[in-house]
Structure formats: C-alpha cells, structure tokens
C-alpha positions, 0 to 999 in steps of 0.5 A, a space after each residue: 509495547 512500551 514507551 520511548 522516549 521522544 526527543 524533538 529539537 527545535 528544528 523538528 518542531 518547525 518540521 511539524 509546522 511546516 507538516 501542518 500547512 499542506 501542499 502547493 499547488 499550481 492552483 489555488 490554496 493546497 492541492 494533492 498532487 501525488 501519492 500521499 499528498 507531498 514527498 513525505 507520503 504523509 496523507 495531510 490537508 490542510 483544508 476542513 472537510 466537508 460534510 458527507 451529505 451529497 455525490 457531486 459527482 459519479 465516475 465510472 474510469 474502470 469498465 472492467 469490474 466484473 471480469 475481474 472480480 471473476 478472475 480473482 474469485 468475486 474481489 477487486 484485486 486491482 489498486 487504483 490511482 489517488 485522484 490527483 488535485 490540484 485548483 480547481 482540476 482534480 484529473 483521475 486514471 481512466 482504462 480501456 483496451 481488453 480485459 486479460 487475467 493472463 496478463 494486464 497488459 491487454 489495457 489501456 491505460 491513460 487520465 482525464 482530467 475534469 474541472 469544477 465549473 459552476 459548482 459541477 464538474 466537467 470533462 476538459 481532455 482525457 490522455 491515453 499512454 504506453 504504459 502497462 501493467 505487469 504481469 497477470 493474476 496469475 502473479 500478484 493484484 494488479 498494479 497501480 499506475 499513479 500519476 503526478 503534478 508539479 513544474 506546472 504539469 502532470 507526470 504519467 508513467 509511460 513504456 519502458 520505464 518513461 513518464 511522458 510529460 503533459 501541458 494543460 491541454 493533455 498533449 505531450 509535451 515531453 517524454 522522459 526517456 532515463 536510457 534506451 531500455 526495452 520492451 521487457 522494462 516497466 515505471 513500476 512505482 507510482 511518481 514522488 515530486 519533492 517541494 524542489 519539483 525533481 520526480 523520483 519513480 522506479 524502474 524494473 527489467 526483466 528478462 523474456 517471459 520465462 515457464 510458468 511456475 505456480 507459487 506456494 500458498 505462502 506466497 500468495 495473499 488471500 490464499 487462506 480466505 479461498 483466493 488463488 490465481 488462475 493460471 500459473 505464475 510467469 513474472 516469478 518464472 526467471 530472475 529478474 535484470 535490474 531494476 532502477 531508482 529513477 529522478 528527474 531535474 524540473 528541466 527534464 533531465 534525469 539519471 538512475 542509479 541501480 536499486 542493487 548497488 543500493 543494498 550491498 549487504 543484502 544476499 546475491 541472486 544465486 545465493 541460498 535464501 530460507 523458504 518456508 517448511 512444506 505442509 506435510 511438516 506441519 503444526 510449524 515449526 516441525 522441531 525446536 531446531 528445524 531449519 527451514 529448506 532453502 531456494 536462490 535469493 535471485 535480484 534484489 529489485 525494487 518492490 511494485 507499486 511502493 513510492 518512492 519517499 523524500 524527506 524534508 532534508 533530500 533523502 530518498 527511501 525505496 523498499 526492496 525484496 528479492 524477487 525470489 524470496 518475499 523474506 528479504 526485503 530491506 528499507 533503502 536511503 538514499 543520498 540526493 545525489 543517488 548515492 546510498 546511505 544506508 540500508 536496513 534489513 526487515 529481515 528478523 525483525 519481529 518475536 510475536 509469534 510462536 507461545 506470545 501469549 496476546 496480553 504481551 502481544 502475540 497473535 497466535 494460539 498457546 503452542 500445540 492448540 489449533 491457530 498455534 504452533 507444534 508442543 515445545 515451538 521455539 518460543 516467539 519465532 514466525 512457525 513457518 521459518 522457526 526464525 524472528 519474524 520477517 517485515 515481508 514486500 508482497 508485490 501485491 500491496 501498494 504500501 509506501 514509506 511515510 517520513 514522519 517529522 521527526 525524520 523517521 521512516 514507517 513502512 507496512 510490511 506483511 506477515 502471515 503469521 499474525 493472520 496476514 495481518 502485518 506489522 507496520 514497522 519504524 525505523 530513525 533516520 539513520 536505519 535503526 529499528 526502531 519496534 513496529 506495531 502488529 497490523 502493516 499490511 498494505 497500508 500508507 498511513 497518515 500523519 496527522 500533526 498536532 501539538 507540536 508532536 504528531 499520530 499515526 493512523 492507519 487502518 486494522 484489519 483482524 481478518 477473518 475466513 483464514 487461518 492464523 499462518 497456514 492453509 491447512 484447516 487442523 492446523 489452521 481452522 479459518 474459524 478464528 471466532 472459535 479457535 482465538 476467541 480474544 482474538 477473534 476478526 474485526 475492523 478498525 481505524 487506529 491513530 497511535 503515538 509516535 512510539 506505536 502505543 494506540 491514542 484511539 480506535 474506531 472499529 466497524 459496527 455495520 453489519 449490512 452489505 447494500 447496493 445501489 441503484 444508482 437513483 438513492 434506494 439500497 437494498 441491503 442484506 445482514 450478512 456480515 456479523 463481524 463487519 467488513 474491512 476497511 479497504 484503504 491503503 493511504 487515508 485522506 487526513 484534513 485540518 482538524 484531525 478527522 480521517 476520511 477513509 473507505 470501506 469494503 461495506 460500500 461505504 465512506 467514513 468521516 472519523 474524528 480525532 478521538 474514534 467518532 463517526 462525524 457522518 458516513 455515505 454510501 457509495 456504490 457497492 459493498 465489494 472485496 476489494 484491493 485497497 484504495 486510497 482518498 484524499 481532498 481537494 481545497 474546498 474541503 470536498 471528498 474523493 473516494 474511490 468504491 467498484 470502479 467509480 471515482 465518488 466526490 463526495 461534500 456538503 
C-alpha cells in the first residue's frame, strides 16, 4: 500500500514525548500495571530491558495444562493475564478448582503477589475471586481473567459483572457493583485504567444457556489445521440479552451504558445478516452475482477479552460484534460521559481477495487454481461472501484497540480468506478508515515512539497446514508451501510505519522442538521445517525499541531495531498455545509465559 502523508501538530509531538515516558506506579519507577501497559495499550516501558541470560523465577500458575491440551487437540487454547509489575512487586493470576471441557466455570481464578527480596521473588499473598469465565471448549478458547493496578489497589474481575478492589495485603477492600445483575452476567474484558485513575471494563448479560448448536467451520478458529471443539456450542445457542461498558471513579462510584445503544446503526437482533456459502457450493463464490444466505444477526454486544482503550483526550474505544455473526462488527468511540461519539463498521473494508495478485497485496492464488476462488469470481472479494472482506471479531481472540500518539486507532481483526491471518485495521480519531496490513489475528500491537514519530510492532504469522479460505482439501489444500510457493508458510516479527509500510521484519528460523528437564538440559527434535509461530499477543517494547516476544518454539526472544536477535532464552517447552503477553518491570527484567508457567528473565 502506498504511503500517506503524515501531518503532526505540536500537540501530537507532545503526545509522542509523553508516550515515551513510561507508566506511573504506586511503587518506584515505571510500571506495567494493566493490559498493554497503559490505557492506550502502547506496550512500551521507558527502561532498558535486561539481557536474557538467567531465569530468575519459574512459577506454575495453571494446574490444568494437560487436560486443556487434551481438550483442544494438543493446543493450549487458554488466554492468560499479563504479569503486572509495580515497584518491587509482580502480580499474576492463579487457577484452581477442577477442569471440565464442557464449562470453564468449574475452575477458580485468583491472583498471587510476589515481591523482590534480596534478589529473589518471595510470595507475599494470594487471593481468590468468584469470577467465572463464560462458555466452554465448544464455544471458544478460554477467556482471560485480567486485573489492573491503580489508586494504590489491585482490581480484579469478580462474579456477576463486578470487580474486586484488593488492598496491599490481598484483602477485599470493596466490591464494586454497577448493578444487581444475575448469575448469567460476566465481566468479560481486562480492566483498563486511565491516567486519572478511572477504571473501564465490559460486562456481558446472557440468557440461560440454550440448546447446543454446532458451529460452522467458518466460525471455528483453527478448524483448517485440525482443531474442532470437543462439544457443541451452548454460548451461541441463544442470543445475548445486552452488554455494558462500565466506568468506575477512584472513589468506587460507578456508572454504565448499554453497548447496543452505542451502535445505533448496527443491525438489530432479529435483522437478517449475510452468512457464508455452503461447502456444497465450493469453489466459492458460486457465481459472480451470488448472494450469501442470511440468518438472524443477534444482539450487537462487546467482544470477549477486548480491553477498552482510552485516548489521552479521554475518548474510550470498545469493539463490538453481533452475537450470531462475527462479520458484523464495529469499532466504537465513547465520550467520557458514556455518550456515543462515533461508530465505524469493520465490514466491507478489504479488497485483497479473489484474483488479486500477491504483488498487489492479495493472498489467494489465481482464480480456478487450488487455494484460489472460482473461475469468474469478482475481483477482490472474500470468496465466502462475494463481498469486500470484513474485519471479523472472534471471541477466541484477545485483540484490543491501540491508540497511537497521533490519536489514530489500530485493531487486529480476523479474516479467514487470507489463511486466517486477519488484518490490522487503522482508523483516524474521527472514525475514518485509513487502511489495513494483512495480518491482525489476535494481536494487540505495541507502539515504539522515536524521532518525532512512531512505529507499530506486531507478530505476523503466515500459518501453514491450513487452506486459504475453506477447510475442504480439493479446493483449499492444507499444503500451503506447495500450492502457494510465492506466499508460503513463514513467521515474522514486523515493524510498521504509521502508514503500515514495513520498516523491518525478523523471520523465525528455528526448526527444533525442544523440552526442558527443569535443570537446564534440553531434548530437541528437528520437526518444524518452516519454524514456529510467534505466540505473543501483546509484545513488550523497551526504551531502545527492543521487542520482547515469545514463540511457540518455547524461546523468549529480544529483537532489536532493524530486526536482529540480541539474545534468547529457553523456557519450558515447544507448545502450541493461545497467544500470551509479555511485560517488563522498572529494573528491565522480562516477564513471559510458556506452558502455564510464568518466567522472569534477566541478566
């Protein structure tokens, strides 16, 4: 895509400088106190990250890794909390209870806090919440339980759409109850804290569980590479009642707004929304004038796992979708008084589908070829719908809006027709769509501020072992390397300009799948000829622009500006996983996750 002229006022330059100063904390020095480090989710801390030479700490916080792997065809399909750092403390989630593939609610979530004492992390306290994750493995990957540090307290999700306010000993100082909601109400986002100490989170109200329904392969993330739910969906068996954006003041007073009221132009629950063509109609689209079938849209409601973002001017950003259709989704801007500012549809945004050559930004093969659309397909459409591509909001994801220093907003959306890579979408502060980069699946990119401008750092996985736009092998064969030789399986960390032009890329090259015996000895097999995907959803960037990212090869990497590996260190195991965040502390130590373990790494 061609560059767009960047016009930045003096106010924007000041915003860039402010963004480079790092987060505020109750402790000493900058801190990582929420999802994406700050309310804009910039993912950057003004410290020099330490060398990745020593594992200071290895803490197993998830006791259910083995049954979770079994329930998801060998993938650890669980979203985990960001390790929160503040002064000399670090706070991480814990899990207990029991495991059931039918319902995530059999588990119990909480937090544990450690403190650095004489160079070692020492456990201080542990607290349990009554929060429950909605759904089960038949619906989506396990949702995230995610707190935030603010106002001298730790806030964590609680039951029935509440949050708990914990004091310095882990005791509950207050339960913040926005309304008398029932047991079918869930806090479904990480908690976001703005610079003035106001908290924001989202809540979803459901009806009683409805009849189990099978999801189409088009709605199952990973279905093309062999993963399918172990049970039918109950979450999507009935419509949602409503969802809410909640705002909490430092004095614990709260208010909320119905999210459906913030999106007045969205289809109503009983409106007909276009779905996708049937497998019997392959190759897609079945004709140049074909129109996809329709079904009820369902209520427009918040996306699971998507943390609200708050711009420096106080504008709040949330992401929504229709309950029954991920292709009807919106980025929504909200004023500080919770009145709507604007809504921008993610629908009909992309023109890089059928027949578009790779050299011009397309991802599919030529029409009529394997991995390509039907002969005669309309140029540029998504073959599943015969329309321009839509940025889809999947409840498996943890993508959250990111506010750049110039006030524009990035959001990582899903698209199936480009090998499930998705698109990183870009909107200006007034909601105008600016364009997209052809990777966005489950990513909250980081912002690196430098030289009066900024760059966007993200993972970029060109997935293998799956078809381009469907899961039927004769039309969408899973051997991407053979059938798309000029757009093959490969895995990158990519830095983009504000105009989404590539500044540099680092390509993963490790082919060895290793496991540690816990005392420093590795056992390895060379079994990944195209290397491993990056399993970070929100990278951590230090003051030098070095990106700290984890990979499914089990290694934690430090990648410097220009795309060079400074150093790396092995954690626990090479394992397929839902994407996990990294973070930093004021001393430059790096906090990463692998196989249900928290690792703290430094020199």
